[in-house]
C-alpha positions in Angstrom: 23.9 31.5 -29.6 21.2 29.9 -27.6 20.3 30.9 -24.1 21.0 28.8 -21.4 18.6 28.0 -18.5 20.8 30.2 -16.1 20.4 33.0 -18.5 16.7 32.5 -18.4 16.5 32.2 -14.7 18.6 35.5 -14.4 16.1 37.2 -16.8 13.2 35.9 -14.7 14.9 37.0 -11.4 15.2 40.6 -12.7 11.5 40.6 -13.7 10.2 39.3 -10.5 12.3 41.8 -8.6 11.0 44.5 -10.7 7.5 43.3 -10.1 7.9 42.9 -6.5 9.1 46.6 -6.4 5.9 47.9 -7.8 3.4 49.4 -5.2 0.5 47.0 -4.5 -2.3 49.0 -6.4 0.0 48.3 -9.6 1.3 44.9 -8.8 -2.1 43.4 -8.1 -3.5 44.1 -11.5 -0.3 42.9 -13.2 -0.7 39.4 -11.4 -4.3 39.1 -12.0 -4.1 40.0 -15.6 -0.7 38.2 -16.7 -0.4 35.5 -14.2 -3.7 34.4 -13.1 -5.3 35.3 -16.6 -8.4 37.3 -15.3 -9.7 39.7 -17.9 -10.1 43.7 -17.3 -13.8 43.4 -16.0 -13.0 40.5 -13.6 -9.9 42.5 -12.1 -12.5 45.5 -12.0 -14.9 43.6 -9.9 -12.3 41.8 -7.8 -10.4 45.1 -6.8 -13.8 47.1 -6.7 -12.4 49.8 -9.2 -13.6 50.9 -12.6 -12.5 49.2 -15.4 -10.8 52.3 -16.7 -8.8 52.3 -13.6 -7.6 48.7 -14.2 -6.5 49.6 -17.7 -4.7 52.7 -16.3 -2.8 50.8 -13.7 -1.9 48.1 -16.0 -0.3 50.8 -18.4 1.3 52.6 -15.5 2.8 49.2 -14.2 4.0 48.3 -17.8 5.8 51.7 -18.0 7.5 51.2 -14.6 8.5 47.6 -15.2 10.0 48.6 -18.7 12.0 51.4 -17.3 13.2 49.2 -14.2 14.2 46.3 -16.6 16.0 48.6 -19.0 18.1 50.3 -16.1 18.9 46.7 -14.7 20.2 45.9 -18.1 22.0 49.4 -18.4 19.7 50.2 -21.4 18.3 53.6 -20.1 16.4 55.2 -22.9 
């Protein structure tokens, strides 16, 4: 069954809600990496942190987003 535009909008709405719930230190690397298309090295320079810290924050943010989105869908794993 094809997904409708309203279904897609609801999915994006949940994603944006979860993204906005992140602390700024996790949200900024996600936005810079996935939306603004900066690489790890560039993000490290922008945020004045190490590349390892950027990778760690992205991993933590992905984990939190995954948990939040699963909970919003009732798919607690």
